[in-house]
C-alpha positions in Angstrom: 146.5 -33.3 209.8 146.7 -36.4 207.5 148.2 -39.6 208.4 150.6 -41.2 206.4 151.1 -45.5 206.4 154.8 -44.2 208.6 152.2 -42.3 211.7 150.5 -46.1 212.3 153.4 -48.1 214.6 152.4 -51.5 216.0 152.4 -51.9 219.8 155.4 -54.1 220.5 157.3 -51.0 218.4 155.5 -48.7 220.0 157.3 -49.7 222.9 160.6 -50.3 222.0 161.0 -46.6 220.5 158.7 -44.4 223.0 161.0 -41.9 223.3 161.5 -40.9 219.6 157.7 -41.0 219.4 157.1 -39.0 221.8 159.9 -36.4 220.1 157.9 -36.4 216.8 154.9 -36.0 218.4 156.0 -32.7 219.8 157.6 -32.0 216.8 153.5 -32.1 215.2 153.2 -36.0 214.3 150.5 -37.4 215.4 150.4 -41.6 215.5 148.4 -44.4 215.8 149.6 -47.6 217.6 148.0 -50.6 216.3 146.9 -53.9 218.7 146.9 -57.2 216.3 147.0 -55.0 213.7 143.9 -53.2 214.5 143.6 -49.5 215.9 143.9 -48.9 219.3 145.7 -45.4 220.9 146.6 -42.5 219.8 149.3 -40.0 220.7 149.2 -36.6 219.8 150.4 -33.3 221.9 149.2 -32.4 225.5 148.4 -28.5 224.0 146.4 -30.2 220.5 144.4 -32.4 222.7 143.4 -29.5 225.0 143.0 -27.6 222.3 140.7 -30.7 220.5 139.1 -30.8 224.2 138.4 -27.0 224.0 136.8 -27.6 220.4 134.7 -29.7 221.5 134.0 -27.9 225.0 132.6 -24.9 222.0 130.6 -27.1 220.1 128.8 -28.7 222.7 128.3 -24.7 224.0 127.1 -23.6 220.6 124.7 -26.8 220.3 122.8 -25.6 223.8 122.3 -22.1 222.3 121.2 -23.4 219.8 118.2 -25.3 221.5 118.0 -22.4 223.9 117.2 -20.3 220.8 114.5 -22.6 219.3 113.2 -23.0 222.4 112.3 -19.5 222.6 111.1 -19.0 219.1 109.1 -22.6 220.2 107.7 -19.8 223.2 107.4 -17.1 220.9 105.2 -18.5 218.5 102.7 -20.0 221.6 104.2 -23.6 221.1 104.2 -24.0 224.7 101.7 -26.5 227.0 101.9 -26.5 231.0 104.3 -28.4 232.2 102.3 -29.5 235.7 99.8 -31.1 232.9 102.7 -32.7 230.3 104.1 -34.9 233.5 100.7 -35.7 234.6 99.6 -37.1 231.2 103.4 -39.3 231.4 102.9 -40.7 234.5 99.0 -41.7 233.3 100.3 -43.0 230.4 103.6 -45.1 232.5 100.8 -46.6 234.6 98.8 -47.5 231.9 101.4 -48.9 229.9 102.8 -51.3 233.5 99.5 -52.5 234.3 99.4 -53.3 230.3 
């Protein structure tokens, strides 16, 4: 949804017209509230906010699945290291860096 100039409202005006703004948002609009001429907060319908959060969770899940898939492909290709020796090497590097 595109934001028009009419959807950008100074905070002082938003305070005076909050009920009207809430009705417009409930009807599908999204409003950007400005403070000192800069974007400050947005007003959106609560159901739309829930939907945005659901989309973000789904995106995170897809990224995790992608990471797991790449990891499984690395294992299948033999691109693996022993965890104990890798952790020991990291500890040695950190100790050397701290001493140096």
